[in-house]
Backbone as a chain_set.jsonl record, in Angstrom:
{"seq": "LVELLEGDDTPPPWLVPYLLCQGTMIVLAGEAGAGKSFFSYTLSLALASGLPFLTRPTAPTKVLYFDEENSLPDLLQYLRWAWNGLGRPASGMIAENFTHLHFALAAAGRSWDDTLALAAMRYQPQLIVLDTTTPACHIADENDNAEATEAIRRLRRAQAVAPCTLLLLKHARLNTEDGVWQMRGAKAWKGATDATLIHQIGRGRPRKDGL", "coords": {"N": [[31.423, -24.096, -30.874], [31.327, -24.861, -33.629], [29.356, -27.031, -33.187], [27.566, -26.272, -32.384], [26.652, -24.09, -34.656], [25.793, -26.074, -36.33], [23.405, -27.144, -35.905], [23.305, -28.702, -33.673], [22.044, -28.953, -30.383], [22.466, -29.187, -27.763], [23.24, -27.917, -24.81], [26.807, -25.613, -23.665], [29.335, -26.514, -21.866], [28.297, -24.456, -18.93], [29.463, -22.757, -16.187], [27.859, -20.187, -14.768], [24.767, -19.917, -16.237], [25.589, -18.014, -19.69], [27.093, -16.484, -18.099], [30.058, -17.656, -17.728], [31.513, -19.554, -19.177], [32.742, -23.119, -19.183], [36.197, -23.941, -18.954], [37.615, -21.506, -20.026], [39.225, -18.667, -19.707], [39.097, -16.045, -18.164], [39.26, -12.026, -17.938], [38.011, -9.806, -15.219], [37.922, -6.804, -14.856], [37.891, -3.596, -12.868], [38.003, -0.613, -11.335], [39.623, 0.776, -8.555], [37.57, -0.359, -5.636], [35.327, -0.496, -6.64], [34.228, -3.055, -6.208], [35.347, -5.774, -7.139], [36.74, -8.03, -5.855], [34.064, -8.483, -3.844], [32.482, -9.353, -5.679], [32.955, -11.936, -6.532], [33.689, -13.012, -4.442], [30.874, -13.519, -3.693], [30.308, -14.642, -6.116], [31.736, -17.648, -5.813], [31.112, -18.409, -3.333], [28.58, -19.064, -3.541], [28.633, -20.314, -6.087], [30.581, -22.618, -4.979], [28.435, -23.657, -3.028], [26.677, -24.301, -4.736], [23.933, -22.728, -5.231], [21.972, -20.463, -6.936], [22.851, -17.345, -8.503], [22.738, -14.466, -9.646], [20.155, -14.594, -9.988], [20.516, -17.058, -11.914], [20.879, -20.442, -12.383], [22.675, -22.477, -10.415], [25.179, -25.433, -9.918], [26.716, -27.451, -7.519], [30.074, -26.747, -7.37], [33.52, -26.956, -7.33], [35.937, -24.406, -5.821], [38.576, -22.482, -6.013], [40.456, -20.046, -4.082], [42.563, -17.676, -4.722], [43.81, -15.362, -3.376], [45.387, -12.102, -2.77], [44.794, -10.233, -2.652], [43.358, -8.954, -0.492], [42.883, -8.253, 3.444], [42.633, -10.157, 6.161], [40.319, -9.673, 7.847], [39.306, -8.411, 5.975], [38.471, -10.176, 4.037], [36.686, -11.881, 5.957], [35.061, -9.794, 6.442], [33.911, -9.516, 3.223], [33.135, -12.382, 2.674], [30.711, -12.671, 5.238], [28.878, -11.058, 3.867], [28.596, -11.518, 1.527], [26.954, -13.783, 2.451], [24.967, -13.187, 3.472], [23.697, -11.933, 1.174], [22.859, -13.386, -0.328], [20.565, -15.054, 0.813], [21.213, -16.237, 3.372], [22.184, -18.997, 3.735], [21.923, -22.111, 5.598], [24.056, -23.23, 7.502], [24.935, -25.727, 7.551], [24.497, -26.482, 4.558], [26.442, -24.872, 3.544], [28.183, -26.042, 4.889], [28.149, -28.404, 3.397], [29.028, -28.875, 1.155], [30.417, -26.509, 0.427], [33.354, -26.187, -1.275], [36.141, -24.328, -0.781], [38.921, -22.11, -0.906], [41.096, -20.53, 0.864], [44.467, -19.143, -0.338], [48.031, -18.186, -0.349], [50.077, -17.366, -2.532], [52.865, -16.563, -2.333], [54.443, -18.967, -1.56], [56.701, -20.456, 0.541], [60.061, -22.219, -0.99], [58.761, -22.769, -3.708], [57.485, -21.385, -6.981], [54.79, -18.839, -8.445], [53.482, -19.641, -9.996], [54.013, -23.205, -9.614], [52.942, -23.362, -7.189], [50.111, -23.106, -7.881], [49.458, -24.252, -10.106], [49.767, -27.032, -8.234], [48.284, -27.072, -6.449], [45.89, -26.874, -7.881], [45.597, -29.372, -9.247], [45.675, -30.793, -7.185], [43.271, -30.3, -5.999], [41.527, -30.291, -8.046], [39.716, -28.054, -9.143], [36.946, -26.926, -10.68], [36.905, -24.12, -10.996], [39.019, -21.353, -10.91], [40.265, -18.584, -8.664], [42.204, -15.448, -9.195], [43.01, -13.521, -6.944], [44.205, -10.175, -6.629], [45.256, -10.228, -10.369], [47.802, -8.95, -10.817], [49.335, -8.635, -8.465], [49.354, -11.681, -7.512], [50.61, -13.117, -9.711], [53.121, -12.259, -9.271], [53.864, -10.221, -11.073], [56.053, -7.809, -12.268], [55.906, -4.983, -13.594], [53.171, -4.233, -15.099], [52.858, -3.347, -17.817], [54.235, -4.589, -19.622], [54.014, -5.941, -22.375], [55.339, -9.298, -22.685], [55.814, -9.614, -20.091], [53.433, -10.006, -19.462], [52.638, -12.169, -21.4], [54.172, -14.738, -20.938], [53.102, -14.883, -18.365], [50.515, -15.595, -18.585], [51.107, -18.173, -20.283], [51.967, -19.89, -18.285], [49.772, -19.602, -16.689], [48.008, -21.293, -18.136], [49.311, -23.841, -17.207], [48.051, -24.715, -15.173], [45.387, -25.072, -16.061], [45.876, -26.934, -17.307], [46.396, -29.372, -16.185], [43.929, -29.459, -14.386], [41.073, -29.004, -15.999], [39.856, -26.143, -15.857], [38.405, -23.017, -15.303], [39.451, -20.03, -15.327], [39.532, -17.156, -13.255], [40.357, -14.068, -13.716], [41.309, -11.225, -11.687], [41.806, -7.881, -12.48], [43.04, -4.459, -12.405], [41.229, -1.719, -13.837], [41.15, 1.327, -15.953], [39.966, 4.572, -16.601], [39.268, 5.859, -19.537], [40.765, 9.196, -20.372], [40.033, 9.938, -23.707], [37.846, 8.631, -24.678], [36.188, 8.002, -22.538], [35.312, 5.822, -21.969], [36.082, 3.203, -19.936], [38.767, 0.856, -19.377], [40.911, -2.502, -19.115], [43.579, -2.23, -17.117], [46.905, -1.865, -18.158], [49.357, -4.345, -19.339], [48.044, -5.257, -22.977], [48.246, -7.895, -24.067], [47.508, -9.257, -22.328], [44.501, -8.701, -22.448], [44.343, -9.687, -25.433], [45.354, -12.633, -25.299], [43.379, -13.736, -23.678], [39.953, -14.912, -23.101], [38.04, -13.695, -23.173], [36.843, -10.139, -21.221], [35.65, -8.642, -18.845], [34.066, -5.636, -17.891], [33.666, -4.354, -15.253], [31.923, -1.969, -13.64], [31.012, 0.794, -11.167], [27.872, 1.149, -10.103], [24.542, 3.244, -10.212], [22.629, 3.364, -7.193], [21.784, 2.554, -3.864], [22.469, 1.763, -0.958], [20.606, -1.487, 0.768], [19.027, -2.929, 3.003], [20.723, -4.343, 4.178], [22.952, -3.754, 3.572], [24.111, -4.323, 1.347]], "CA": [[30.918, -23.28, -31.433], [31.096, -25.815, -34.639], [28.43, -27.58, -33.16], [26.178, -24.992, -32.395], [25.97, -23.966, -35.897], [25.748, -27.134, -37.487], [22.583, -27.402, -35.374], [23.338, -29.335, -32.197], [21.25, -28.032, -29.536], [23.141, -29.441, -26.313], [24.521, -26.184, -24.378], [27.932, -25.279, -23.653], [29.232, -26.515, -20.433], [28.86, -23.666, -18.289], [29.401, -22.562, -14.438], [27.047, -19.93, -14.467], [24.771, -19.428, -17.302], [25.634, -16.387, -20.013], [28.406, -15.41, -17.645], [31.227, -18.091, -17.516], [31.657, -21.04, -19.772], [33.637, -23.914, -18.258], [37.322, -24.025, -19.284], [37.901, -20.097, -20.246], [40.235, -17.469, -18.786], [38.161, -14.405, -18.329], [39.289, -11.259, -16.838], [37.076, -8.844, -14.27], [38.132, -5.275, -14.632], [37.227, -2.591, -12.724], [38.544, 0.205, -10.913], [39.411, 0.522, -7.108], [36.345, -0.58, -4.381], [34.192, -1.323, -7.35], [33.548, -4.091, -5.245], [35.524, -6.895, -7.78], [36.985, -8.838, -4.401], [32.83, -8.81, -3.504], [31.193, -10.198, -6.755], [33.997, -12.708, -6.694], [33.536, -13.945, -3.199], [29.851, -13.588, -3.567], [30.023, -15.787, -7.137], [32.545, -18.653, -5.243], [30.06, -19.269, -2.434], [27.153, -19.753, -4.415], [28.792, -21.7, -6.644], [30.547, -23.661, -4.599], [26.957, -23.929, -2.462], [24.973, -24.554, -5.649], [23.08, -21.672, -4.764], [22.018, -19.461, -7.644], [23.476, -16.204, -8.523], [21.995, -12.854, -10.193], [19.113, -15.193, -10.459], [20.815, -17.881, -12.391], [21.185, -21.369, -11.306], [24.225, -23.056, -10.256], [25.128, -26.646, -9.225], [27.558, -27.466, -6.289], [31.018, -27.13, -7.614], [34.712, -26.877, -6.042], [35.784, -23.382, -6.238], [39.239, -22.546, -5.248], [40.681, -18.175, -4.376], [44.022, -17.034, -4.303], [43.376, -13.955, -2.557], [46.943, -11.383, -2.735], [44.737, -8.698, -2.165], [42.327, -8.754, 1.098], [43.943, -8.905, 4.451], [42.012, -11.714, 6.22], [39.441, -9.139, 8.391], [38.098, -7.739, 4.929], [37.873, -11.45, 3.617], [36.0, -12.471, 6.253], [33.586, -8.948, 5.778], [32.824, -10.012, 2.024], [31.828, -14.04, 3.135], [29.489, -12.482, 5.688], [28.269, -9.605, 3.065], [28.137, -12.711, 0.317], [26.339, -14.88, 3.428], [24.2, -12.369, 3.508], [23.293, -11.297, 0.008], [22.36, -15.342, -0.697], [19.868, -15.42, 1.354], [21.402, -16.408, 4.875], [21.766, -20.274, 3.555], [21.901, -22.977, 6.496], [25.478, -23.375, 7.419], [24.811, -26.975, 7.083], [24.212, -26.252, 3.355], [27.624, -24.72, 3.078], [29.378, -26.687, 4.915], [28.37, -30.284, 2.775], [29.227, -28.012, -0.777], [31.206, -25.722, 0.125], [35.302, -26.109, -1.015], [36.708, -22.775, -0.847], [40.214, -22.797, -0.099], [42.493, -19.582, 0.549], [45.771, -18.972, -0.198], [48.953, -17.841, -0.137], [50.967, -17.529, -3.245], [53.788, -16.705, -2.251], [54.969, -20.575, -0.84], [57.976, -20.976, 0.654], [60.678, -22.569, -2.095], [58.503, -22.448, -4.983], [57.746, -20.232, -7.717], [53.734, -18.775, -8.105], [53.041, -20.71, -11.025], [54.259, -24.099, -9.262], [52.204, -23.076, -6.184], [49.054, -22.626, -8.315], [49.608, -25.834, -10.785], [49.919, -27.88, -7.503], [47.089, -27.317, -5.996], [44.798, -27.478, -9.64], [46.281, -31.109, -9.457], [45.362, -31.977, -5.85], [41.665, -30.135, -5.975], [40.401, -30.377, -9.106], [38.664, -27.0, -8.793], [36.205, -26.053, -11.46], [36.999, -22.543, -11.237], [40.146, -20.533, -9.775], [40.094, -16.808, -8.872], [43.018, -14.738, -8.837], [42.191, -11.483, -6.825], [44.379, -9.926, -8.01], [46.392, -11.113, -10.642], [49.236, -8.663, -10.729], [50.499, -9.598, -7.181], [49.225, -12.992, -7.628], [51.495, -13.86, -10.73], [54.701, -11.191, -9.328], [54.429, -9.253, -11.898], [56.733, -6.265, -11.682], [55.898, -4.294, -14.362], [51.934, -4.356, -15.704], [52.285, -2.737, -19.057], [54.849, -4.994, -20.78], [53.262, -7.099, -22.916], [56.339, -9.772, -22.644], [55.787, -10.916, -18.734], [51.866, -10.844, -19.313], [52.121, -13.524, -21.953], [55.019, -15.152, -19.88], [52.424, -15.222, -16.595], [49.652, -16.342, -19.19], [51.552, -19.093, -20.419], [52.48, -20.248, -16.956], [48.444, -19.927, -16.209], [47.409, -22.186, -18.662], [49.125, -24.936, -16.415], [46.933, -24.938, -13.887], [44.075, -25.101, -17.103], [46.148, -28.168, -17.743], [46.221, -30.664, -14.829], [42.905, -29.133, -14.194], [39.94, -28.114, -16.928], [38.944, -25.14, -15.176], [37.629, -21.847, -15.324], [40.342, -19.081, -14.624], [38.896, -15.773, -13.058], [41.349, -13.532, -13.338], [40.871, -10.305, -11.482], [42.838, -7.074, -12.514], [42.389, -3.114, -12.069], [40.713, -1.224, -15.236], [41.267, 2.935, -15.58], [39.235, 5.355, -17.444], [39.926, 6.263, -20.88], [40.096, 10.475, -20.9], [39.69, 10.602, -24.469], [36.49, 8.602, -25.265], [35.096, 8.274, -21.126], [35.515, 4.331, -21.19], [36.464, 2.056, -18.624], [39.532, -0.201, -20.042], [41.376, -3.123, -18.276], [44.777, -1.519, -17.056], [48.085, -3.03, -18.294], [49.74, -4.704, -21.274], [47.193, -5.349, -23.883], [48.391, -8.972, -24.063], [46.552, -9.965, -21.213], [43.182, -8.606, -23.545], [44.658, -11.045, -26.472], [45.811, -13.772, -25.287], [42.31, -14.143, -22.788], [39.038, -15.515, -24.19], [36.542, -12.655, -22.705], [37.016, -9.802, -20.475], [34.423, -8.348, -18.042], [34.252, -4.349, -16.985], [33.044, -4.436, -13.048], [31.526, -0.719, -12.935], [29.878, 1.062, -9.732], [26.512, 1.802, -10.44], [23.83, 3.904, -9.611], [22.225, 2.811, -6.141], [21.552, 2.677, -2.771], [22.518, 0.0, -0.016], [19.878, -1.347, 1.025], [18.647, -2.6, 4.456], [21.689, -5.711, 4.888], [24.094, -3.578, 3.925], [24.63, -4.846, 0.056]], "C": [[30.182, -23.883, -32.931], [29.798, -26.408, -34.097], [26.978, -27.398, -33.081], [25.727, -24.605, -33.669], [25.542, -24.828, -36.794], [23.936, -28.094, -37.082], [22.288, -28.367, -34.129], [22.823, -28.55, -30.869], [21.978, -28.421, -28.025], [24.253, -28.444, -25.994], [25.454, -26.742, -23.925], [28.139, -25.645, -22.111], [29.263, -25.391, -19.397], [28.897, -23.49, -16.821], [27.959, -21.66, -14.398], [26.427, -19.774, -15.69], [24.811, -18.246, -18.263], [26.545, -15.571, -19.352], [29.232, -16.104, -17.762], [30.908, -19.736, -17.958], [33.173, -21.868, -19.166], [35.067, -23.826, -19.231], [37.825, -22.449, -20.337], [38.685, -19.751, -19.587], [39.557, -16.291, -19.554], [38.939, -13.981, -17.203], [38.275, -10.0, -16.378], [38.196, -8.197, -14.106], [37.198, -4.608, -13.892], [37.749, -1.918, -11.449], [38.169, 0.057, -9.248], [38.476, 0.362, -6.445], [35.368, -0.589, -5.47], [33.836, -2.454, -7.032], [33.781, -5.448, -5.971], [35.763, -8.024, -7.15], [35.012, -9.168, -4.629], [31.97, -9.691, -4.297], [32.121, -11.68, -7.12], [33.552, -13.827, -5.313], [31.656, -14.372, -3.302], [29.359, -15.338, -4.947], [30.875, -17.553, -6.48], [31.711, -18.964, -4.018], [29.092, -19.578, -2.551], [27.433, -20.85, -5.203], [29.313, -22.613, -6.345], [29.511, -24.375, -3.289], [25.813, -24.368, -3.056], [24.072, -24.093, -5.019], [22.673, -20.492, -6.098], [22.847, -18.391, -7.62], [23.557, -15.959, -9.933], [20.851, -13.91, -10.997], [19.26, -16.608, -11.523], [21.54, -19.542, -11.855], [22.871, -22.227, -11.616], [23.868, -24.947, -9.678], [26.824, -26.953, -8.594], [29.151, -27.713, -7.159], [32.27, -26.121, -6.834], [35.349, -25.623, -7.532], [37.842, -23.032, -5.605], [40.635, -20.57, -5.399], [41.658, -18.071, -4.045], [43.677, -16.105, -3.907], [45.137, -12.84, -2.337], [46.698, -9.923, -2.473], [44.336, -8.044, -0.483], [42.869, -9.317, 2.318], [42.607, -9.922, 5.084], [40.368, -10.682, 7.227], [38.313, -8.617, 7.048], [37.674, -8.913, 4.302], [36.429, -11.989, 3.826], [34.062, -11.695, 6.152], [32.744, -9.218, 4.079], [32.221, -11.57, 2.495], [31.069, -13.356, 3.797], [28.614, -11.609, 4.849], [27.904, -10.807, 2.047], [26.969, -13.795, 0.721], [25.014, -13.958, 3.146], [23.298, -12.344, 1.646], [22.794, -12.648, -0.846], [21.348, -15.641, 0.205], [19.914, -15.767, 2.731], [21.269, -17.998, 4.963], [22.237, -20.767, 4.94], [23.201, -22.991, 6.513], [25.672, -24.836, 6.929], [24.88, -27.782, 5.311], [25.988, -26.244, 2.684], [28.822, -25.572, 3.22], [29.681, -27.954, 4.073], [28.761, -29.654, 1.618], [30.405, -27.063, -0.677], [33.146, -26.183, 0.336], [36.087, -24.68, -1.374], [37.711, -22.663, -0.306], [40.987, -20.76, -0.439], [43.577, -19.506, 1.215], [46.931, -18.312, -0.41], [49.848, -17.203, -1.338], [52.303, -17.575, -3.316], [54.503, -18.108, -1.594], [56.2, -20.852, -1.199], [59.319, -22.152, -0.697], [59.669, -22.859, -3.249], [57.611, -21.649, -6.155], [56.127, -20.068, -7.712], [52.74, -19.738, -8.737], [52.821, -22.922, -10.426], [52.811, -24.239, -8.768], [50.716, -23.457, -6.541], [48.603, -24.336, -9.141], [49.218, -27.096, -9.272], [48.709, -28.019, -6.402], [45.83, -26.776, -6.961], [44.881, -28.674, -9.219], [45.743, -31.915, -7.655], [43.433, -31.727, -5.57], [40.647, -30.204, -6.498], [39.42, -29.839, -9.64], [37.914, -26.323, -10.496], [36.19, -24.484, -11.789], [37.804, -22.116, -10.368], [40.05, -19.214, -9.996], [41.45, -16.789, -8.273], [42.926, -13.295, -8.376], [43.675, -11.078, -6.092], [45.509, -10.163, -8.961], [47.987, -10.564, -10.653], [49.805, -9.127, -9.765], [50.291, -10.927, -7.614], [49.993, -13.58, -8.603], [52.985, -13.148, -10.693], [54.73, -10.559, -10.325], [54.703, -7.614, -11.508], [56.305, -5.143, -12.838], [54.502, -4.783, -15.588], [51.689, -3.824, -17.232], [53.506, -3.432, -19.391], [54.291, -6.726, -20.801], [54.245, -8.73, -22.879], [56.243, -10.8, -21.46], [54.408, -10.856, -18.691], [51.632, -12.03, -19.897], [52.91, -14.304, -21.368], [54.081, -15.742, -18.914], [51.071, -15.901, -17.407], [49.742, -17.44, -19.503], [51.431, -20.17, -19.039], [50.779, -20.546, -16.298], [48.203, -21.127, -16.61], [47.947, -23.801, -18.128], [48.383, -25.58, -15.472], [45.896, -25.45, -14.656], [44.361, -27.167, -17.432], [46.025, -29.966, -17.165], [44.504, -30.584, -14.529], [41.926, -28.084, -14.865], [39.079, -27.488, -16.173], [38.533, -24.202, -16.058], [38.696, -20.783, -14.834], [39.747, -17.524, -14.818], [40.055, -14.399, -13.232], [41.312, -12.041, -13.467], [42.036, -9.116, -11.565], [41.711, -5.568, -12.673], [42.098, -2.137, -13.686], [40.945, 0.544, -14.697], [40.197, 3.203, -16.626], [39.908, 6.029, -18.621], [39.357, 7.978, -21.231], [39.588, 10.648, -21.708], [38.452, 10.184, -25.041], [35.495, 8.255, -23.875], [34.776, 6.452, -21.361], [36.066, 3.571, -20.857], [37.3, 1.126, -19.148], [40.107, -0.952, -19.034], [43.236, -2.002, -18.098], [45.61, -2.438, -17.219], [48.203, -3.314, -19.589], [48.285, -5.429, -21.962], [47.424, -6.908, -24.32], [47.25, -9.724, -23.075], [44.67, -9.652, -21.895], [42.986, -9.332, -24.961], [44.851, -11.909, -26.733], [44.493, -14.433, -24.511], [41.0, -14.539, -23.43], [37.759, -14.314, -23.604], [36.937, -11.361, -20.883], [35.626, -8.918, -20.032], [34.601, -6.746, -17.332], [33.584, -4.669, -15.458], [32.896, -2.12, -12.897], [30.792, -0.436, -12.165], [29.001, 1.502, -10.35], [25.479, 2.923, -10.019], [23.013, 2.861, -8.698], [22.229, 3.097, -5.027], [22.167, 1.519, -1.663], [21.192, -0.152, 0.235], [19.936, -1.849, 2.563], [20.165, -3.843, 5.058], [23.008, -5.133, 4.662], [24.301, -3.639, 2.286], [23.455, -3.521, -1.244]], "O": [[29.054, -23.617, -33.345], [28.915, -26.126, -34.908], [25.909, -27.909, -33.415], [24.527, -24.715, -33.923], [25.008, -24.53, -37.862], [23.443, -29.094, -37.605], [21.165, -28.685, -33.738], [23.378, -27.515, -30.499], [21.823, -27.549, -27.17], [25.373, -28.176, -26.431], [25.468, -27.947, -23.673], [27.379, -25.242, -21.231], [30.371, -25.296, -18.869], [28.181, -24.291, -16.22], [26.944, -22.261, -14.044], [27.235, -19.47, -16.568], [24.124, -17.303, -17.873], [26.858, -14.421, -19.657], [30.079, -15.299, -18.148], [30.357, -20.678, -17.388], [34.258, -21.384, -18.844], [34.823, -23.604, -20.417], [38.413, -22.635, -21.403], [39.029, -20.508, -18.679], [39.466, -15.833, -20.693], [39.287, -14.568, -16.178], [37.807, -9.279, -17.259], [39.205, -8.581, -13.515], [35.986, -4.781, -14.016], [37.939, -2.654, -10.48], [37.167, -0.418, -8.713], [38.031, 1.509, -6.486], [34.249, -0.742, -4.979], [32.944, -2.938, -7.729], [32.946, -6.336, -5.796], [35.235, -9.058, -7.56], [34.654, -9.987, -5.476], [31.092, -10.471, -3.926], [31.764, -12.385, -8.064], [33.225, -15.014, -5.303], [31.277, -15.496, -2.973], [28.677, -16.357, -4.846], [30.343, -18.582, -6.896], [31.753, -20.17, -3.774], [28.535, -20.365, -1.785], [26.882, -21.951, -5.2], [29.037, -23.653, -6.943], [29.804, -25.424, -2.717], [24.693, -24.675, -2.649], [23.362, -24.769, -4.274], [23.38, -19.488, -6.008], [23.668, -18.381, -6.703], [24.014, -16.562, -10.905], [20.704, -14.015, -12.215], [18.234, -17.174, -11.901], [22.507, -19.678, -11.106], [23.686, -22.416, -12.518], [22.843, -25.484, -9.257], [27.866, -26.684, -9.191], [29.374, -28.852, -7.572], [32.169, -25.108, -6.141], [35.376, -25.591, -8.762], [38.126, -23.623, -4.563], [41.299, -20.156, -6.349], [41.875, -18.379, -2.873], [42.565, -16.0, -4.425], [45.911, -13.284, -1.489], [47.42, -8.953, -2.244], [44.776, -7.177, 0.272], [43.257, -10.481, 2.421], [41.719, -10.325, 4.334], [39.301, -11.285, 7.113], [37.089, -8.483, 7.058], [36.501, -8.894, 3.928], [35.523, -12.331, 3.066], [32.919, -12.127, 6.001], [31.547, -9.155, 3.799], [31.022, -11.813, 2.628], [30.182, -13.062, 2.996], [27.469, -11.475, 5.281], [26.699, -10.936, 1.832], [26.274, -14.455, -0.052], [24.106, -14.417, 2.454], [22.251, -12.935, 1.383], [22.4, -12.615, -2.012], [21.297, -16.858, 0.385], [18.879, -15.678, 3.391], [20.569, -18.508, 5.838], [22.941, -19.972, 5.563], [23.699, -22.736, 5.416], [26.462, -25.111, 6.025], [25.14, -28.927, 4.941], [26.577, -26.988, 1.9], [29.801, -25.837, 2.523], [30.775, -28.5, 3.931], [28.749, -30.58, 0.807], [31.221, -26.888, -1.582], [33.872, -26.38, 1.31], [36.484, -24.341, -2.489], [37.745, -23.045, 0.864], [41.221, -20.107, -1.456], [43.876, -19.63, 2.403], [46.503, -17.312, -0.985], [50.488, -16.261, -0.873], [52.943, -18.319, -4.059], [55.459, -17.718, -0.925], [56.755, -21.213, -2.237], [58.608, -23.046, -1.157], [60.358, -23.578, -3.973], [56.66, -21.235, -5.494], [55.629, -20.985, -7.059], [51.74, -20.335, -8.34], [51.9, -23.68, -10.731], [51.853, -24.793, -9.308], [50.053, -24.053, -5.692], [47.776, -25.193, -8.83], [48.365, -27.963, -9.464], [48.406, -28.995, -5.716], [44.848, -26.257, -6.431], [43.842, -29.024, -8.658], [45.568, -33.06, -7.24], [42.603, -32.537, -5.155], [39.471, -30.212, -6.132], [38.519, -30.351, -10.304], [38.398, -25.436, -11.199], [35.57, -23.875, -12.661], [37.607, -22.311, -9.169], [39.832, -18.666, -11.077], [41.911, -17.507, -7.385], [42.814, -12.262, -9.035], [44.121, -11.676, -5.113], [46.646, -10.299, -8.509], [49.017, -11.232, -10.558], [50.71, -9.952, -9.893], [51.271, -11.379, -8.206], [50.131, -14.787, -8.4], [53.839, -13.263, -11.572], [55.868, -10.198, -10.623], [54.106, -6.719, -10.909], [56.772, -4.089, -12.407], [54.682, -5.444, -16.61], [50.587, -3.854, -17.781], [54.28, -2.487, -19.543], [54.183, -7.76, -20.142], [53.409, -9.58, -23.184], [56.405, -12.021, -21.461], [53.919, -11.638, -17.877], [50.85, -12.876, -19.461], [52.105, -15.138, -20.953], [54.165, -16.933, -18.615], [50.544, -16.82, -16.78], [48.765, -18.145, -19.251], [50.726, -21.178, -19.055], [50.548, -21.509, -15.567], [48.137, -22.063, -15.813], [47.317, -24.812, -18.443], [48.217, -26.757, -15.151], [45.294, -26.365, -14.094], [43.62, -28.129, -17.635], [45.732, -31.09, -17.573], [43.869, -31.636, -14.459], [41.827, -26.885, -14.605], [37.963, -27.863, -15.813], [38.322, -24.369, -17.259], [38.721, -20.76, -13.603], [39.543, -16.877, -15.845], [40.35, -13.98, -12.113], [41.287, -11.442, -14.541], [43.062, -9.238, -10.896], [40.505, -5.438, -12.885], [43.009, -2.051, -14.509], [40.928, 0.959, -13.538], [39.657, 2.359, -17.341], [40.97, 6.649, -18.565], [38.344, 8.3, -21.851], [38.587, 11.348, -21.554], [37.847, 10.954, -25.786], [34.27, 8.222, -23.994], [33.834, 5.989, -20.719], [36.797, 3.05, -21.699], [36.603, 0.204, -19.57], [40.026, -0.428, -17.923], [43.751, -1.279, -18.95], [45.489, -3.573, -16.76], [47.615, -2.908, -20.592], [47.571, -6.127, -21.243], [46.549, -7.221, -25.128], [46.394, -10.582, -23.295], [43.782, -10.481, -21.697], [41.912, -9.542, -25.524], [44.755, -12.392, -27.861], [44.412, -15.655, -24.631], [41.102, -14.423, -24.652], [36.567, -14.472, -23.867], [37.198, -11.795, -19.761], [34.733, -8.613, -20.822], [35.243, -6.659, -16.285], [32.981, -5.684, -15.109], [33.584, -1.317, -12.267], [29.766, -1.112, -12.089], [29.243, 2.316, -11.24], [26.028, 3.625, -9.17], [22.706, 1.752, -9.134], [22.789, 4.183, -4.877], [22.136, 0.327, -1.97], [20.454, 0.811, 0.025], [20.735, -1.321, 3.337], [20.436, -4.021, 6.246], [24.03, -5.577, 5.186], [24.848, -2.586, 1.96], [23.565, -3.601, -2.468]]}, "num_chains": 1, "name": "protein.A"}
């Protein structure tokens, strides 16, 4: 930011221009069924294959996806939808660049942060997705600020061994007083992370391919 203010027009290292900046920790929050996982799988497949995402250019990027939310059939369906949405790229293009890995965080004999840090050290991803953060980080009380702060501290370990972006999926709730969607859980998640994206269900109808 200082360099930009001083007149250096060198662009920051974006994973996706104007959406995700390298090295940040970002929360993607939305109500159940809003499409957080579908959005994240499409983003991951696009980045791993170097395909445009939401019309923005990308380069082949290593992605590490920890899915503690979806079953294997759901995971495969998301990937099929994402492949369709990205224009059905040739399998050779995906196989050549695709470094998309699915892990269960509850590894025997290790805590979740050890598993995450070891995977980050081994694969050196540029993007790590946690879907969703509460079960992935084994959080017992999502409203506990102390527990959230400790989880964030432990998540930073992965960024210490691999200078990556962390995309943390969380649930959202509607504030009945002002009608605004907010991230659910402890306020520490909003205060200690770099940005919060709220994913809402918009108006529209499915396309012929189901998207």
